[in-house]
N, C-alpha and C positions, 0 to 999 in steps of 0.2 A: 634564375629568372623565381618569385617567387611565388606563392599563390599566397593569397592573402586566404582565412582562414577562420568562418564564424561558430561557433556548436551555437545550436538551439537550444533549450533549458526549456522543459515545460512547467508553466505557472502555474498548475495544476492539475488534480487528480480529477476521474472521479471514480469511485466506488460503489455498484449493485450492489443487492443483497442481494439476488435470486441468482449474481453473476459464479460462474467460477474460474480460479484462477492458478495461474500455477505456481509452482513454489519463487521459482526464479519469480515471478510479477507482484504476489506479496512483500517479502525478500526488496525489493529495490520502491510499493509504495511505501512500505515503510524507513524505509531510509538503511534499508541493511546491507553488510559487502554482499558478497556471492559465496563466501567464504563462510557464515553465519549458519545454527541454524535455528531452526523453530522451536526448540521446544515446548511441547506440550502441557510444563508445568508452570513456563513462564507468558508463551501466546497460547491460549486454550481455544482447543478447536483449530487448533492448527498441525500437526504434527501427524506422522503415520506419513502413510503412501500416498499416492493421487491428490488431485487439486484440493485448494483453501479455498471456502464456503465466504463469496463477500460477503456474508455475515457477524463469522468471527473475524476479520478483518477492521470494519468495523466496530465493532466491539471494545479493542484492542484498542485503535482508532481515538474514539469518544472517552477511557480513560486515559488516555498517555498526557505525559505534562512535555514530552520530547516535540508530541508535532499537533501543527496546528490542523483545525478539522473548519472548512471555511466555510459550509454551509452544508443543512440536512434539509431534501426537500422532500414531502407527500409523499412520493413516493419510496422513499425511504434508503433515494441515494446520494451520498455524501462526497462533498467535494475536501480535496483535501490541498492545501494551501503548498504550496515550494519554502521547499524551510531557505 
C-alpha cells in the first residue's frame, strides 16, 4: 500500500526587522544550504555567534539579485517571495 505524500511549500516568508533569527532560519530565508557559512564579508551583520538580526537579513535581501523581495510594509517587515 503506497501513501500519497504531498509536500507543502511556503509561497512567501515574512522577515521582521526587530526579530532575531537563528543561523539556520537565516539560511533558509536566504535560500542557502545548511552546510554553508554566513561569512561576514559577504553577509554583513550575520557573522559571529548567536542570532541574526532581521535588519541584516533584510539589508542583504534588498541588494541581492538572487532573491525577490515581494513587498515592504510600513512597519519595515519584508515579504520574501519563494524562488
